[in-house]
Backbone as a ProteinNet text record, in pm:
[ID]
protein_1_A
[PRIMARY]
MESYRRLSIQKDLAELCSWINNLEYFNTELDNFKIVEKQLLKDTTIALSIQAIRRKNILNMAALCKYEQELKAEYEYGKTDYDFSRAKVHELRRANYSKLLKDYQLFRSQFYTALKRLHRK
[TERTIARY]
1568.4	1568.2	1603.2	1696.1	1736.7	1620.2	1539.7	1426.5	1322.7	1301.9	1209	1259.5	1390.2	1449.6	1430.9	1460.7	1449.4	1302.4	1214.2	1071.5	1018.1	1058.5	1013.7	1064.6	1189.1	1244.6	1173.6	1142.6	1068.1	931.2	865.7	734.7	746.8	848.4	871.2	900.8	980	1012.6	888.3	800.6	677.9	589.3	576.3	495.7	560.3	690.2	764.9	747.1	749.1	728.5	591.5	491.6	357.5	356	422.7	428.5	496.1	607.3	681.3	597.9	527.5	440	331.1	273.7	171.2	228.8	348.5	410.4	442.8	481.9	504.3	373.9	264.8	134.9	95	118.1	86.2	159.9	284.4	363.6	302.4	260.1	194.4	64	-11.4	-137.8	-114.1	-7.4	24.9	57.2	121.9	146	13.6	-83	-215.3	-286.5	-277	-337.4	-276.3	-145.9	-77.6	-128.5	-149.3	-201.8	-341.4	-426.4	-563.8	-561.5	-474.5	-465.7	-425.5	-327	-279.5	-385.1	-456.2	-549.8	-686.5	-733.1	-869.2	-876.7	-809.1	-826.8	-750.9	-624.8	-539.5	-542.4	-518.5	-523.7	-385.6	-321.9	-185.6	-181.7	-286.7	-290	-285.2	-361.9	-362.3	-226.2	-169.2	-37.3	68.6	64	159.2	135	9.8	-22.4	30.6	17.3	70.9	222.1	288.2	433.7	474	401.1	433.8	414.5	304	278.5	376.3	416.2	516.2	650.9	688.1	813.7	809.6	697.6	682.3	690.5	626.5	624.3	766.2	840.5	977.2	1067.9	1056.8	1139	1105	976.7	935.1	981.8	972.8	1017.2	1166.8	1244.7	1389.4	1420.1	1350.1	1372.2	1333.7	1224.5	1180.9	1276.2	1329.1	1425.3	1553.9	1597.7	1715.7	1686.8	1570.4	1528.9	1522.4	1475.8	1469.9	1610.2	1706.1	1845.1	1898.1	1866.4	1910.1	1850	1721	1654.6	1711.7	1737.9	1794.7	1933.9	2012.6	2146.4	2135.9	2043.4	2023.2	1975.6	1889.3	1838.8	1952	2037.7	2145.7	2262.8	2304.9	2431.1	2419.6	2306.4	2294.1	2278.6	2310.3	2297.1	2216.2	2171.6	2096.9	1958.1	1918.7	1785.6	1677.2	1563.1	1447.7	1376.4	1399.9	1344.4	1252.9	1216.1	1124.1	1178.4	1305.6	1361.2	1358.8	1384.1	1378.9	1234.8	1141.3	1000.1	955.2	1008.4	972.4	1019	1137.1	1188.2	1090.5	1043.3	948.5	816.3	773	649.3	662.1	780.6	802.6	793.8	847.9	835.8	690	615.8	472.4	397.2	432.7	367.7	396.4	520	554.1	475.7	467.1	391.2	243.3	188.6	47.2	19	112.8	94.1	91.8	183.6	184.3	54.6	8.4	-116.8	-233.7	-239.3	-345.4	-333.5	-210.3	-188	-231.6	-199.3	-234.7	-386.5	-452.7	-598.1	-664	-609	-660.4	-640.8	-522.1	-497.1	-596.6	-616.6	-710	-850.4	-891.2	-1023.2	-1031.7	-927.9	-925.1	-925.5	-851.4	-843.5	-981	-1046.4	-1177	-1283.1	-1270.1	-1361.2	-1342.8	-1218.8	-1192.1	-1248.3	-1239.9	-1297.4	-1449.1	-1512.5	-1659.3	-1705.3	-1622.2	-1656.9	-1643.3	-1574.2	-1553.2	-1684.2	-1720.2	-1844.8	-1811.9	-1887.2	-1871.3	-1938.4	-1875	-1932.6	-1992.6
22169.8	22137.3	21990.1	21937.3	21796.6	21703.3	21736	21648.9	21649.9	21765	21772.3	21687.1	21695.4	21616.9	21468.7	21424.4	21282.2	21236.5	21319.1	21285.7	21274.2	21365.6	21362.7	21238.3	21202.7	21082.1	20958.2	20955.3	20841.4	20828.7	20941.7	20941.6	20883.2	20927.1	20875.5	20725.6	20682.4	20540	20456.7	20507.7	20434.5	20418.9	20526.3	20519.6	20424.8	20432.4	20345.8	20198.8	20168.7	20031.4	19980	20063.7	20026.6	19997.7	20080.6	20058.9	19926.1	19899.4	19775.6	19654.1	19660.4	19549.6	19525.7	19632.1	19616.8	19552.6	19592.2	19534	19386.6	19349.1	19207.4	19129	19187.3	19121.5	19110.3	19216	19211.4	19096.6	19076	18969	18832.4	18813.2	18688.3	18670.2	18777.7	18770.2	18741.3	18796.5	18768.3	18620.9	18558	18413.4	18338.1	18379.3	18314.7	18341.1	18464	18495.5	18409.7	18388.7	18309.1	18164.3	18108.8	17972.4	17963	18060.2	18060.2	18077.1	18162.4	18182.2	18052.9	17982.3	17858.7	17748.4	17737.9	17627.6	17654.2	17778.7	17806.6	17890.5	18001.9	18096.8	18057.6	18017.1	17980.9	18090	18213.3	18331.8	18396.8	18397.8	18452.5	18601.8	18674.1	18817.6	18840.8	18762.6	18773.5	18730.8	18625.1	18578.6	18686.2	18752.1	18860.4	18980.3	19006.7	19116.3	19086.7	18962.9	18922.8	18943.7	18901.3	18915.8	19064	19146.8	19289.5	19359	19329.6	19394.7	19344.1	19217.8	19164.9	19236.8	19260.4	19332.9	19472.9	19542.5	19676.1	19670.3	19569.7	19553.9	19532.1	19445.2	19414.4	19536.2	19608.3	19728.2	19834.1	19850.4	19947.7	19905.4	19775.5	19724.1	19749.1	19724.2	19746.5	19893.8	19982	20125.2	20167.9	20112.5	20147.6	20092.6	19974.7	19917.7	20000.9	20045	20131.8	20263.5	20318.1	20442.5	20423	20306.9	20277.1	20279.2	20219.9	20221.1	20364.2	20444.8	20584.5	20660.5	20638.7	20706.8	20663.4	20534.1	20484.9	20543.4	20550.9	20609.6	20758.3	20826.6	20968.7	20988.8	20901.6	20910.8	20894.7	20797.5	20767.5	20864.2	20895.9	20966.6	21103.6	21129.9	21252.5	21377.3	21485.9	21617	21713	21666.4	21751.4	21779.4	21905.9	21944.1	21879.4	21855	21804.4	21926.7	21954.1	22073.2	22035.8	22136.5	22115.8	22016.4	22024.5	21933.8	21788.9	21767.9	21633.3	21580.2	21666	21627.4	21597.3	21671.6	21649.6	21512.7	21470.1	21336.3	21230.3	21247	21150.2	21153.4	21271.5	21283.3	21214.5	21221	21150.4	20999.2	20950	20806.8	20769.2	20856.3	20831.2	20828.5	20917.8	20921.4	20793.1	20745.2	20619.3	20503	20499	20392.9	20401.9	20521.7	20540.2	20496.5	20524.7	20480.7	20329.1	20264.1	20117.9	20064.7	20126.8	20085.8	20095.3	20203.3	20218.9	20113.2	20088.7	19985.3	19848.5	19821.9	19693.2	19679.2	19785.7	19781.4	19760.5	19823.2	19803.2	19658.5	19603.3	19463.5	19371.6	19393.2	19308.5	19314.9	19432.3	19448.1	19367.8	19374.1	19297.8	19147.5	19106.9	18965.4	18913.4	18988.3	18944.7	18949.9	19041.7	19044.8	18918.8	18877.8	18755.1	18633.4	18633.6	18523.1	18518.9	18634.7	18639	18581.3	18595	18542.5	18392.2	18334.8	18189.8	18119.6	18019	17945	17804.9	17760.9	17624.2	17527.8	17412.7	17316.3	17199.7
4280.9	4140.1	4117.3	4196.2	4182.5	4211.3	4312.7	4346.1	4234.5	4169.7	4056.7	3941.4	3913	3804.4	3829.3	3950.7	3983.1	3980.7	4031.9	4031.7	3889.3	3803.6	3664.1	3592.2	3618.3	3555.6	3608.7	3737.3	3795	3729.8	3707.1	3640.5	3500.4	3427.1	3291.7	3294.2	3391	3403.5	3434.6	3519.2	3552	3429.1	3353.9	3231.4	3130.4	3118.9	3028.4	3065	3193.1	3240	3195.7	3204.2	3159	3008.9	2931.4	2786.5	2754.6	2821.4	2794.9	2832.7	2944.2	2984.3	2881.1	2826.8	2723	2597.7	2559.6	2440	2460.2	2580.3	2610.5	2597.6	2648.2	2635.4	2488.2	2410	2267.6	2200.4	2235.7	2175.7	2208	2332.7	2372.1	2295	2282.6	2209.7	2061.8	2005.9	1865.8	1844.6	1943.2	1935.7	1924.2	2002.9	1998.7	1866.8	1817.6	1688.1	1577.5	1584.7	1483.1	1484.3	1601.9	1613.8	1554.2	1588.6	1535.9	1384.2	1335	1190.7	1121	1174.4	1111.4	1116	1228.7	1246.6	1185.7	1188.4	1143.1	1015.9	1016.9	907.3	780.9	797.5	684	576.8	621.9	536.8	534.7	417.3	409.1	438.7	405.5	434.6	585.5	659.4	805.5	860.5	805.7	851.3	830	715.6	688.6	780.2	809.9	902.6	1042	1085	1215.8	1217.5	1111.8	1103.1	1104.1	1032.6	1024.2	1159	1225.2	1353.7	1459.6	1448.8	1542.3	1523.8	1399.3	1372.6	1433	1410.3	1467.5	1620	1676.2	1821.7	1875.3	1810.2	1855.8	1842.3	1731.8	1713.3	1817.6	1843.8	1943.9	2082.7	2110.9	2240.7	2258.8	2156.8	2165.4	2191.3	2121.6	2141.4	2283	2333.1	2468.2	2574.2	2552.4	2647.9	2651.3	2535.9	2530.8	2602.2	2578.8	2644.9	2796.3	2839.1	2981.8	3043.1	2974.7	3022.8	3032.1	2931.6	2932.4	3050.7	3075.3	3187.1	3321.4	3335.6	3461.5	3485.3	3380.2	3393	3427.2	3364	3393.1	3536.8	3581.4	3718.3	3819.9	3795.2	3889.9	3881.2	3758.3	3741.2	3675.2	3611.9	3533.6	3617.2	3553.8	3617.3	3531.4	3414.3	3322.6	3379	3376.3	3424.5	3339	3402.4	3328.5	3272.4	3144.7	3083.4	2966.9	2889.7	2778.5	2676.2	2644.1	2542.5	2590.8	2718.6	2776.4	2776.1	2809.7	2807.2	2664.7	2569.2	2428.6	2380.5	2425.1	2390.4	2439.9	2562.4	2617.4	2539.4	2500.9	2423	2287	2226.4	2099.4	2119.8	2231.3	2264	2283.2	2350.7	2372.6	2240.1	2149.1	2017.6	1938.9	1943.2	1875.5	1934.5	2067.1	2133.3	2094.6	2092.7	2057.8	1915	1824.8	1685.8	1677.1	1747.3	1748.3	1808.2	1912.8	1976.6	1878.4	1802	1700.7	1591.7	1545.9	1443.4	1495.4	1620.9	1681	1694.2	1734.3	1746.2	1610.5	1507.7	1372.1	1328.7	1356	1322.8	1394.1	1523.8	1600	1541.4	1502	1440.3	1310.6	1228.5	1103.4	1131.6	1232.3	1267.2	1311.3	1398.5	1447.5	1338.2	1245.2	1130.4	1046.5	1026.5	951.3	1025.4	1156.9	1235.5	1221.5	1217.9	1204.9	1071.1	968.6	835.9	829	925.1	928.7	964	885.6	909.8	957.6	1054.4	1105.3	1007.8	983.7	889.6	963.6
[MASK]
+++++++++++++++++++++++++++++++++++++++++++++++++++++++++++++++++++++++++++++++++++++++++++++++++++++++++++++++++++++++++

């Protein structure tokens, strides 16, 4: 049972690491979007959207980092079985990440649509 618990936590940690890496990349990409918005688009709606998605990204990143610490502590010192309730907690984290991912994809689509409307003079 202990090996199953540790293996399950390792699986969750690996998936979590992937989520955190994606959020770090999103933050870098948002920096680039902000530069393009300031230099080319000059659209306050887009600027506010960048700010809003960045806030969501940072809040989600903080929650995931805290969750990572909890998982590492559980892996090292915990004795609680990996059961349905523990799996449900991870699924809720996955759902939050997926929602942010959808919001980010929607933002990117809006950003690129605004770029397409831009005409060269």
